C-alpha positions as CSV (number, residue, x, y, z in Angstrom):
1,M,-10.8,-29.9,6.1
2,R,-13.0,-33.1,5.6
3,V,-14.6,-33.6,2.0
4,R,-18.2,-32.0,3.2
5,S,-16.3,-29.1,4.3
6,L,-13.8,-28.7,1.4
7,L,-17.0,-29.1,-0.4
8,V,-18.4,-26.1,1.7
9,F,-15.5,-24.0,1.2
10,A,-15.4,-24.3,-2.5
11,I,-19.2,-23.4,-3.0
12,V,-18.1,-20.2,-0.8
13,L,-15.9,-19.3,-3.4
14,V,-17.8,-19.0,-6.2
15,P,-19.3,-15.6,-5.9
16,S,-16.2,-14.0,-5.6
17,A,-14.9,-16.2,-8.7
18,C,-17.8,-15.4,-10.5
19,Y,-17.2,-11.2,-10.0
20,V,-13.6,-11.9,-10.8
21,L,-14.0,-14.0,-13.8
22,R,-16.7,-11.6,-15.3
23,N,-14.4,-8.7,-14.5
24,L,-11.0,-9.4,-15.4
25,D,-10.7,-5.8,-16.6
26,M,-10.9,-4.3,-13.1
27,P,-12.8,-1.6,-14.4
28,E,-13.2,0.3,-11.0
29,F,-9.8,0.3,-10.3
30,G,-7.9,3.5,-9.0
31,R,-10.9,5.3,-8.5
32,A,-10.5,5.0,-4.7
33,Q,-6.8,6.4,-5.4
34,D,-5.1,4.1,-2.6
35,D,-5.3,1.0,-4.8
36,G,-3.6,2.7,-7.7
37,L,-1.0,4.3,-5.5
38,L,-0.4,0.9,-4.1
39,F,0.0,-0.5,-7.7
40,V,2.2,2.6,-8.8
41,S,4.5,2.1,-5.8
42,A,4.7,-1.9,-6.9
43,K,5.6,-0.5,-10.3
44,S,8.8,1.3,-9.1
45,L,9.7,-1.8,-6.9
46,A,9.3,-4.4,-10.0
47,E,11.3,-1.8,-12.6
48,D,14.2,-0.3,-10.6
49,G,13.8,-1.8,-7.0
50,S,13.2,1.7,-5.3
51,F,10.2,2.5,-3.5
52,R,8.7,5.6,-4.9
53,I,5.2,7.2,-5.6
54,V,6.6,7.3,-9.4
55,S,3.4,9.2,-10.4
56,L,3.7,12.6,-8.5
57,P,6.0,14.9,-10.3
58,E,8.5,14.9,-7.1
59,K,8.9,10.9,-7.5
60,P,9.3,10.8,-3.5
61,A,9.8,7.6,-1.5
62,Q,6.7,5.8,-0.9
63,T,6.9,6.8,3.2
64,K,2.8,6.5,3.8
65,Y,1.7,2.6,2.9
66,P,4.6,0.2,4.0
67,V,6.4,-2.3,1.6
68,L,4.8,-5.9,2.0
69,Y,1.7,-5.5,0.1
70,P,3.5,-3.3,-2.9
71,L,6.1,-6.1,-3.0
72,F,3.3,-8.6,-3.6
73,L,1.9,-6.3,-6.2
74,A,5.3,-6.4,-7.8
75,A,5.5,-9.9,-8.7
76,V,2.3,-9.0,-11.0
77,W,4.5,-6.2,-12.8
78,K,7.4,-8.7,-13.0
79,L,4.9,-11.3,-14.7
80,D,3.5,-8.8,-16.7
81,P,4.7,-5.3,-17.0
82,D,2.1,-4.0,-19.6
83,F,-1.0,-2.1,-18.2
84,P,-3.7,-2.2,-18.3
85,Q,-3.3,-5.8,-19.0
86,N,-1.6,-6.6,-16.1
87,L,-4.8,-5.6,-14.0
88,A,-6.4,-9.3,-15.1
89,L,-3.3,-10.8,-13.2
90,A,-3.6,-8.6,-10.4
91,R,-7.2,-9.4,-9.8
92,I,-6.4,-13.2,-9.9
93,A,-3.6,-12.8,-7.3
94,S,-5.9,-10.5,-5.1
95,W,-8.7,-13.1,-5.5
96,L,-6.3,-16.2,-4.4
97,L,-5.4,-13.6,-1.1
98,L,-9.3,-13.8,-0.5
99,A,-9.6,-17.2,-0.5
100,I,-6.5,-17.5,1.8
101,A,-8.4,-15.2,3.9
102,L,-11.4,-17.0,4.1
103,A,-9.5,-20.6,4.8
104,L,-7.7,-18.8,7.6
105,S,-10.8,-17.7,8.9
106,W,-12.4,-21.3,8.9
107,A,-9.3,-22.7,10.8
108,Y,-9.3,-19.6,13.5
109,F,-13.2,-20.6,14.0
110,R,-12.4,-24.1,14.6
111,K,-9.4,-23.1,16.6
112,Q,-11.8,-21.1,18.9
113,G,-13.9,-23.8,19.7
114,F,-16.6,-23.2,17.1
115,S,-18.4,-26.2,16.1
116,E,-18.1,-27.2,12.3
117,P,-21.8,-26.2,11.4
118,R,-21.2,-23.0,12.8
119,T,-18.2,-22.4,11.0
120,M,-19.5,-23.1,7.7
121,V,-22.2,-20.7,8.3
122,L,-19.4,-17.8,9.4
123,V,-17.3,-18.7,6.6
124,A,-19.9,-18.5,4.1
125,L,-21.2,-15.3,5.1
126,L,-17.4,-13.9,4.9
127,G,-17.7,-15.3,1.1
128,F,-20.6,-14.2,0.1
129,N,-20.4,-10.6,1.9
130,P,-20.1,-8.1,-1.2
131,Y,-17.4,-6.1,0.5
132,M,-15.2,-9.1,1.0
133,I,-15.7,-9.6,-2.6
134,L,-15.0,-6.1,-4.0
135,F,-11.9,-5.3,-1.6
136,G,-10.8,-8.8,-1.9
137,A,-10.7,-8.6,-6.0
138,N,-8.9,-5.4,-5.9
139,T,-5.6,-4.0,-5.2
140,F,-6.5,-3.0,-1.8
141,S,-4.2,-4.0,1.2
142,E,-7.0,-4.9,3.8
143,V,-7.5,-9.1,2.6
144,F,-3.5,-9.3,2.9
145,F,-3.4,-7.8,6.1
146,L,-6.2,-10.0,7.1
147,C,-4.5,-13.1,6.1
148,W,-1.4,-12.0,8.5
149,L,-3.4,-10.8,11.2
150,L,-5.5,-14.4,11.3
151,G,-2.2,-16.0,10.9
152,V,-0.4,-14.1,14.1
153,F,-3.8,-15.4,16.0
154,L,-3.4,-18.8,14.9
155,L,0.4,-18.9,15.5
156,A,-0.2,-17.6,19.1
157,Q,-1.9,-20.4,20.0
158,S,-0.2,-23.0,18.4
159,K,2.4,-25.8,19.8
160,L,5.2,-24.6,18.0
161,A,8.4,-23.8,20.0
162,Q,8.8,-20.1,20.8
163,A,5.3,-19.7,19.2
164,A,4.9,-15.9,21.0
165,L,8.2,-15.0,19.0
166,V,7.1,-16.6,15.7
167,A,3.6,-15.0,15.9
168,G,5.4,-11.4,16.8
169,I,7.5,-12.0,13.6
170,A,4.1,-12.5,11.7
171,A,2.8,-9.4,13.3
172,G,5.7,-7.5,12.2
173,C,4.7,-8.7,8.5
174,A,1.0,-7.8,9.4
175,Y,2.3,-4.3,10.2
176,L,4.7,-3.9,7.0
177,S,1.2,-4.6,5.2
178,R,-0.9,-2.0,6.8
179,T,0.7,0.5,9.6
180,A,-2.7,-0.2,11.5
181,G,-1.3,-3.3,12.6
182,I,0.6,-1.3,15.2
183,A,-2.3,-2.3,17.0
184,L,-1.0,-5.8,17.5
185,L,2.3,-4.1,19.5
186,V,-0.3,-3.1,22.4
187,S,-3.0,-5.9,21.9
188,M,-1.0,-9.1,21.8
189,P,1.3,-8.5,24.7
190,A,-1.7,-7.3,26.6
191,W,-3.4,-10.7,25.8
192,Y,-0.2,-12.8,27.0
193,L,0.0,-10.4,30.4
194,L,-3.6,-10.9,31.2
195,R,-2.6,-14.9,30.9
196,K,0.5,-14.2,33.0
197,Q,2.5,-15.1,30.3
198,F,5.1,-12.4,30.8
199,R,7.8,-14.5,28.9
200,Q,5.7,-14.7,26.0
201,A,4.8,-11.2,26.2
202,A,8.2,-10.5,26.0
203,Q,8.8,-12.6,23.0
204,F,6.3,-11.6,20.7
205,A,7.3,-7.7,21.3
206,A,11.0,-8.8,20.5
207,G,9.6,-10.6,17.2
208,M,7.7,-7.7,16.0
209,A,9.3,-4.6,17.2
210,P,12.4,-4.8,14.7
211,F,10.2,-4.8,11.8
212,V,8.3,-1.3,13.8
213,L,11.3,0.3,13.9
214,G,13.0,-0.8,11.0
215,W,10.0,0.7,9.1
216,M,9.9,4.1,11.1
217,V,13.6,4.5,10.6
218,W,13.5,4.0,6.5
219,S,10.6,6.2,5.9
220,H,11.7,9.1,8.4
221,I,15.3,9.0,6.5
222,R,13.5,9.0,3.2
223,Q,10.8,11.6,4.2
224,F,9.9,14.1,1.6
225,H,10.1,17.5,3.7
226,T,7.3,19.8,2.2
227,L,4.8,22.1,3.7
228,D,2.5,21.2,0.7
229,A,-0.8,20.1,2.3
230,A,-1.2,18.3,-0.7
231,L,1.8,16.4,-0.6
232,I,1.8,15.8,3.0
233,Y,-1.1,14.0,2.5
234,Y,0.5,11.6,0.0
235,T,3.7,10.8,2.1
236,D,3.0,11.7,5.8
237,Y,0.6,10.0,7.7
238,V,1.2,11.8,11.2
239,K,1.5,15.6,9.8
240,M,-1.5,14.7,8.0
241,E,-3.1,13.7,11.2
242,F,-1.8,17.4,12.7
243,L,-3.1,18.9,9.8
244,T,-6.4,17.7,10.2
245,I,-7.1,17.3,13.8
246,G,-6.5,20.4,16.3
247,P,-8.1,21.6,19.8
248,D,-11.1,23.4,17.4
249,N,-12.6,20.2,15.9
250,F,-11.2,17.4,18.0
251,Y,-14.9,16.6,19.3
252,I,-16.3,16.8,15.6
253,V,-13.5,14.6,14.5
254,L,-14.3,12.0,17.4
255,W,-18.5,12.0,17.1
256,K,-18.3,11.9,13.1
257,N,-15.8,9.1,13.5
258,L,-18.0,7.2,16.0
259,D,-20.8,7.7,13.6
260,G,-18.8,6.5,10.9
261,L,-17.5,3.5,12.7
262,L,-21.0,2.3,13.6
263,Y,-22.3,2.8,10.3
264,G,-19.0,1.2,8.7
265,M,-19.5,-1.8,11.0
266,G,-23.2,-2.1,10.4
267,G,-22.8,-1.6,6.7
268,L,-20.8,-4.8,6.5
269,A,-23.9,-6.8,7.1
270,I,-26.4,-4.4,5.4
271,P,-24.7,-2.7,2.7
272,Q,-25.2,0.7,2.2
273,V,-27.5,0.8,-0.9
274,I,-30.3,2.7,0.7
275,G,-29.8,6.0,1.9
276,S,-32.4,6.7,4.3
277,L,-32.1,8.2,7.8
278,P,-34.2,5.0,9.3
279,V,-32.0,2.6,7.4
280,K,-28.5,4.4,8.9
281,I,-30.1,4.2,12.4
282,L,-30.4,0.4,12.0
283,T,-27.5,-0.1,10.7
284,E,-25.9,1.5,13.4
285,V,-28.0,-0.7,16.0
286,V,-26.3,-3.9,14.1
287,G,-23.1,-2.0,14.5
288,V,-23.6,-2.1,18.2
289,A,-25.1,-5.5,18.3
290,M,-21.6,-6.3,17.0
291,I,-19.8,-4.9,19.5
292,S,-22.1,-6.2,22.2
293,G,-21.7,-9.9,20.8
294,C,-18.0,-9.7,21.1
295,V,-18.0,-8.6,24.5
296,R,-19.9,-12.1,25.1
297,L,-17.5,-13.8,23.2
298,Y,-14.8,-12.2,25.2
299,R,-16.3,-12.9,28.5
300,R,-16.3,-16.8,27.5
301,G,-12.9,-16.5,26.5
302,V,-13.5,-16.9,23.0
303,A,-11.6,-15.0,20.6
304,A,-10.2,-12.8,23.2
305,E,-6.8,-11.8,21.4
306,Y,-8.8,-10.7,18.1
307,S,-11.3,-8.7,20.5
308,L,-8.4,-6.7,22.4
309,F,-6.8,-6.0,19.0
310,G,-10.4,-4.9,17.6
311,I,-10.5,-2.3,20.8
312,V,-6.9,-0.9,20.1
313,S,-7.8,-0.5,16.2
314,L,-11.4,1.1,17.2
315,L,-10.0,3.8,19.5
316,M,-7.3,4.4,16.8
317,L,-9.9,5.1,14.1
318,L,-11.8,7.1,16.4
319,V,-9.2,9.7,16.4
320,W,-8.0,9.1,12.7
321,H,-8.0,11.9,10.2
322,Y,-10.2,10.1,7.8
323,P,-14.2,9.3,7.6
324,P,-13.8,5.5,8.4
325,N,-16.2,3.2,6.6
326,E,-16.9,-0.8,5.8
327,R,-13.2,-0.7,4.2
328,F,-11.0,0.2,7.2
329,V,-13.1,-2.0,9.4
330,L,-12.7,-5.2,6.9
331,P,-9.8,-6.5,9.1
332,L,-12.3,-7.1,12.1
333,Y,-15.0,-8.4,10.2
334,P,-14.7,-12.1,11.0
335,L,-14.9,-11.2,15.0
336,L,-17.6,-8.7,13.9
337,L,-19.3,-11.3,12.3
338,A,-19.1,-13.8,15.2
339,G,-20.0,-11.3,17.6
340,L,-23.2,-10.1,15.7
341,V,-24.3,-14.0,15.7
342,A,-23.5,-14.6,19.2
343,E,-25.9,-11.5,19.9
344,L,-28.6,-12.9,17.9
345,E,-28.6,-16.3,19.9
346,H,-28.7,-14.2,22.9
347,L,-31.6,-12.4,21.9
348,G,-33.2,-15.6,20.8
349,S,-32.5,-17.1,24.1
350,M,-33.9,-14.6,25.8
351,L,-37.0,-14.3,23.3
352,R,-37.9,-18.4,23.8
353,T,-37.4,-17.8,27.5
354,A,-40.5,-15.0,27.2
355,F,-42.6,-17.5,24.7
356,G,-43.1,-19.5,27.8
357,H,-43.9,-16.4,30.4
358,K,-47.2,-16.9,32.2
359,D,-48.7,-13.0,31.2
360,A,-49.9,-13.4,27.4
361,G,-48.6,-9.9,26.8
362,Q,-45.0,-10.7,27.4
363,R,-45.7,-13.3,24.8
364,V,-47.4,-11.3,22.3
365,A,-44.5,-8.8,22.7
366,A,-41.9,-11.7,22.0
367,M,-43.7,-12.7,18.9
368,I,-43.7,-9.1,17.8
369,M,-39.8,-8.9,18.6
370,S,-39.3,-12.3,17.0
371,A,-41.0,-11.1,13.9
372,C,-38.7,-8.0,13.6
373,V,-35.6,-9.8,14.2
374,A,-36.5,-12.4,11.8
375,A,-37.4,-9.5,9.2
376,I,-34.1,-7.7,9.9
377,V,-32.2,-11.0,9.4
378,V,-33.9,-11.7,6.3
379,G,-33.9,-8.4,4.9
380,A,-30.1,-7.8,5.7
381,L,-29.5,-11.3,4.1
382,A,-31.4,-10.3,1.0
383,V,-29.5,-6.9,0.5
384,E,-26.1,-8.5,0.8
385,A,-27.4,-11.2,-2.0
386,F,-28.8,-8.4,-4.3
387,V,-25.3,-6.5,-3.9
388,S,-23.4,-9.6,-4.4
389,F,-24.9,-11.1,-7.4
390,D,-26.2,-8.0,-9.2
391,Y,-25.3,-4.4,-7.5
392,L,-21.6,-5.4,-8.0
393,Y,-21.6,-5.9,-11.4
394,T,-23.9,-3.1,-12.7
395,S,-21.6,-0.9,-10.7
396,A,-18.6,-2.6,-12.4
397,N,-20.6,-1.8,-15.8
398,Q,-20.9,1.9,-14.8
399,S,-17.4,1.9,-13.8
400,R,-16.5,0.4,-17.2
401,T,-18.5,3.2,-19.4
402,K,-16.9,6.3,-17.0
403,L,-13.5,4.5,-17.9
404,A,-14.2,4.5,-21.5
405,G,-14.4,8.3,-21.3
406,M,-11.8,8.8,-19.2
407,R,-9.4,6.6,-21.4
408,A,-10.4,9.2,-24.2
409,A,-9.1,11.8,-22.1
410,Y,-6.0,10.0,-21.9
411,N,-5.6,8.9,-25.2
412,W,-5.4,12.6,-26.2
413,I,-2.9,13.5,-23.4
414,S,-0.7,10.8,-24.7
415,A,-0.6,12.1,-28.2
416,H,-0.8,16.1,-27.4
417,A,0.9,16.8,-24.3
418,P,4.7,16.6,-24.0
419,N,6.2,13.8,-22.1
420,S,7.4,16.0,-19.4
421,A,3.8,17.7,-19.1
422,T,2.1,17.3,-15.5
423,V,-1.4,16.9,-15.2
424,L,-3.6,17.8,-11.9
425,S,-6.3,15.1,-12.0
426,N,-8.4,13.7,-8.9
427,Y,-7.4,10.2,-10.5
428,D,-3.9,10.7,-10.7
429,P,-2.3,7.5,-10.1
430,I,-4.6,5.7,-13.4
431,L,-4.0,8.7,-14.9
432,Y,-0.2,8.0,-14.9
433,L,-0.1,4.5,-15.7
434,Y,-2.2,5.1,-18.9
435,T,-0.2,8.3,-20.2
436,G,3.1,8.1,-18.1
437,R,2.6,11.8,-17.5
438,S,3.1,12.8,-13.6
439,S,0.0,13.6,-12.1
440,Q,-1.6,14.9,-8.8
441,M,-4.9,15.4,-6.9
442,V,-6.4,18.7,-6.5
443,P,-5.8,19.6,-2.7
444,L,-9.0,18.8,-1.0
445,L,-8.2,17.8,2.6
446,P,-10.3,15.5,5.5
447,R,-10.6,19.1,7.6
448,F,-12.9,20.2,5.0
449,W,-15.2,17.3,5.4
450,Y,-15.2,17.1,9.0
451,A,-16.0,20.9,9.2
452,G,-19.1,20.6,6.3
453,D,-17.0,23.2,4.8
454,E,-18.3,23.1,1.3
455,Q,-16.5,26.5,0.6
456,S,-13.4,25.6,0.6
457,T,-13.6,22.5,-1.2
458,I,-15.4,25.1,-4.0
459,A,-12.8,27.6,-3.8
460,A,-9.9,24.5,-4.5
461,Y,-11.5,24.6,-7.7
462,R,-12.5,28.2,-8.2
463,D,-8.4,28.7,-7.5
464,V,-7.4,25.5,-9.5
465,A,-5.7,27.4,-12.4
466,A,-3.3,29.4,-9.6
467,Y,-2.8,26.5,-8.2
468,C,-1.5,24.5,-11.5
469,R,0.7,27.6,-12.2
470,S,2.1,27.6,-8.8
471,H,3.1,23.9,-8.7
472,R,3.9,23.7,-12.4
473,F,0.5,21.6,-13.8
474,E,0.2,22.4,-17.5
475,Y,-3.0,20.7,-17.8
476,F,-6.0,19.8,-15.7
477,Y,-8.3,16.6,-16.0
478,S,-11.6,17.0,-14.6
479,N,-15.0,15.0,-14.6
480,P,-18.2,14.6,-12.7
481,D,-16.9,12.1,-10.0
482,D,-14.2,14.4,-8.8
483,I,-15.4,15.1,-5.2
484,S,-16.9,11.6,-5.0
485,R,-14.7,10.5,-2.4
486,W,-15.7,13.5,-0.1
487,T,-19.5,13.8,-0.4
488,D,-22.3,12.2,-2.5
489,D,-24.0,16.1,-2.6
490,P,-24.9,16.3,-6.4
491,E,-25.5,20.1,-5.8
492,E,-21.8,20.6,-4.7
493,A,-20.6,18.3,-7.1
494,R,-22.7,20.6,-10.1
495,T,-21.3,23.7,-8.2
496,V,-17.8,22.5,-8.8
497,E,-18.4,21.6,-12.4
498,E,-19.8,25.0,-12.8
499,V,-16.9,27.0,-11.2
500,V,-14.4,24.8,-13.3
501,E,-16.1,25.4,-16.6
502,S,-16.7,29.0,-16.2
503,N,-13.2,29.3,-15.2
504,R,-11.3,31.6,-18.1
505,D,-8.0,30.8,-17.0
506,L,-8.5,27.2,-18.1
507,E,-8.6,26.4,-21.7
508,P,-10.9,23.5,-23.1
509,M,-8.5,21.4,-25.2
510,F,-10.7,17.6,-25.2
511,R,-14.0,16.9,-24.3
512,S,-14.8,13.4,-23.9
513,S,-17.8,11.5,-22.8
514,F,-16.9,11.5,-18.8
515,G,-14.8,14.7,-18.4
516,T,-12.3,17.5,-20.0
517,V,-9.1,18.3,-20.2
518,Y,-7.9,21.8,-19.8
519,R,-4.9,23.5,-20.8
520,V,-3.8,25.9,-17.7
521,R,-3.5,29.4,-19.7
522,P,-0.1,31.4,-19.0
523,Q,-0.8,34.1,-16.5
């Protein structure tokens, strides 16, 4: 990079650096569960070299998330084994990955023939994006995966000897970061074959395949065999897929996932802080525009390998057993952003032509359309700025307040529950990390969400004492955010809270400002 480029890149890092430095305690840690499970698995690697979900009572092998990102986090545990103090180091390490991802995005855009000014704009939009900041400063694997993904594309087009083989090895590392990287084993050989590079296609597959086979064999050998749907959720993607999706709901899943994908893609440009139907429709239109722009780029031969990977990834997400959102499509964001800019340029070209039309009506229509497009672009940028520089901080403070209440409950558990006690909680990884007590979530399944089945969710809490007894959980910790990952319906949340509070088989032992610790009465 030249001096001007380095200066721009440094400025791009400022928003995320400010967020990291002002929130080193990572107050939102563990609230999405996956980040907590990854950190727990990293703890296991650091302490005894095993790769297990040590927060669960059964302590099964970690056969759901592959090992490479937890290995990265294990270095944090090695350098600072004291939790929660080591969250500050984890946050800084994650931010460094974000900086690498932005640098690789810059290199990729330039490799694709984008001018330096266009590259600056695209990387600035990436660096200022609130989702890039949020997930890039937390212990999620998406940004780590994005680094490997961009590395694969850069290596594939490099002049290195055996570039395809080296790219395949990098793709294997991407797969060991997120199993979604399996899409590379389809998309990259297809890219080589379309270019009639048959030998390179074989080399790439040969480089990546051992990583894929190695992880599949390892996870199959260590698979935890159970019929318990909750434990399957923790340990087996494939079984959970079949538990969630069947002939009775396939089209519902497909439709809801398509809706979620378009909303999640557009949401990267228009953050979801305004929950109205018109805004949702506009957001999904932006998602469609992103896809249309990527098609234009592909036809020009720009980002073709990334586009092929995107196609395979989106097809996988359409039939996935969990509703896709911004986090799921974040590794595609550099491509989607470039596609959105390309589509806006195409629209601008059409409007400029209409401005010169001899029909006054056409010119007026072009002016109105231009004003609408400009308002949407300015509005989207304003919302992003608001979220990046205000909303994220407000959300972090709210999480910090909730965490204070949760930690009060955890302190009570640490002081009063036996070391061997097990606790049912929807925030099981962080409960384990704060208390040392094994924990597991309430068995809420994706199938409930796809079916719009509020009654099954409520029934799971109505029968929670029986579930605790059958699975030997002595305590149950519940708080108002228990079902927030599945619904934002306040009425359903209130009903769940009432069901729990009225359950005579649950004896309240400690109430904090955020939730209650119950002892499960013996039958």
